[in-house]
C-alpha positions as CSV (number, residue, x, y, z in Angstrom):
1,M,-0.9,13.4,-20.3
2,A,-3.7,10.9,-20.0
3,A,-6.3,11.3,-17.2
4,V,-6.7,8.7,-14.6
5,T,-10.2,8.1,-16.1
6,A,-8.5,6.6,-19.1
7,L,-7.5,3.6,-17.0
8,G,-11.1,2.6,-16.3
9,L,-10.7,2.3,-12.6
10,G,-14.2,3.6,-11.8
11,R,-15.5,6.8,-10.3
12,T,-14.4,6.1,-6.7
13,M,-10.7,5.7,-7.7
14,E,-11.0,8.7,-10.1
15,K,-11.8,10.7,-6.9
16,K,-9.4,9.1,-4.5
17,L,-6.3,9.0,-6.6
18,P,-6.1,12.8,-7.1
19,A,-6.7,13.1,-3.3
20,V,-3.4,11.3,-2.8
21,G,-1.5,13.3,-5.4
22,I,-2.0,11.1,-8.5
23,H,-3.6,13.1,-11.2
24,S,-2.7,11.2,-14.4
25,A,-2.1,7.8,-15.8
26,E,1.5,8.7,-16.2
27,E,1.9,9.7,-12.6
28,L,0.3,6.4,-11.6
29,A,2.7,4.5,-13.8
30,Q,5.6,6.4,-12.3
31,I,4.5,5.8,-8.7
32,G,3.4,2.2,-9.4
33,S,0.6,0.2,-8.0
34,K,2.4,-0.4,-4.7
35,G,3.2,3.2,-4.2
36,A,-0.3,4.3,-5.0
37,V,-1.9,1.8,-2.7
38,A,0.4,2.8,0.1
39,R,-0.8,6.4,-0.3
40,L,-4.4,5.3,-0.5
41,K,-4.2,3.1,2.6
42,E,-2.6,6.0,4.5
43,R,-5.4,8.3,3.6
44,Y,-8.2,5.7,3.4
45,P,-7.5,3.0,6.0
46,N,-10.2,0.7,4.7
47,T,-8.5,0.3,1.4
48,C,-8.3,-3.4,0.5
49,V,-5.9,-5.6,-1.4
50,V,-8.3,-5.8,-4.3
51,I,-7.6,-2.1,-5.1
52,L,-3.9,-3.1,-5.4
53,Y,-4.9,-5.8,-7.9
54,H,-7.0,-3.4,-9.9
55,L,-4.2,-0.8,-10.0
56,E,-1.7,-3.3,-11.2
57,A,-4.0,-4.7,-13.8
58,A,-4.7,-1.2,-15.1
59,L,-1.0,-0.4,-15.4
60,R,-0.5,-3.7,-17.3
61,G,-3.5,-3.0,-19.5
62,V,-5.2,-6.3,-18.6
63,E,-8.3,-7.4,-16.6
64,M,-7.7,-8.1,-13.0
65,K,-8.5,-11.8,-13.5
66,Q,-5.6,-12.0,-16.0
67,L,-3.0,-11.2,-13.4
68,E,-0.9,-14.3,-12.7
69,Q,-1.3,-16.1,-9.4
70,A,2.4,-15.4,-8.6
71,C,1.8,-11.7,-9.2
72,K,-1.2,-11.7,-6.9
73,A,0.6,-13.5,-4.2
74,E,3.5,-11.0,-4.3
75,L,1.0,-8.1,-4.2
76,K,-0.9,-9.7,-1.4
77,A,2.3,-10.1,0.6
78,Y,3.3,-6.5,0.0
79,F,-0.2,-5.3,1.1
80,A,0.0,-7.3,4.3
81,R,3.2,-5.4,5.3
82,L,1.5,-2.0,4.9
């Protein structure tokens, strides 16, 4: 089981993800970026859409800037509904 640190999300996310029940890269993959950001937003109301982009990029193994515009638009629409 790979630690969340293996995803390179930074120290803040390494602390916040376990606080919402996500303790490994596998758990994050299972829950997905949308599920994870919903948990984060519930616990940390100031969570922004950029976190969702970072989580999705980490799960895909790419840089955030490599996410397609259509993907970002869909993620942004999802985030607005939270």
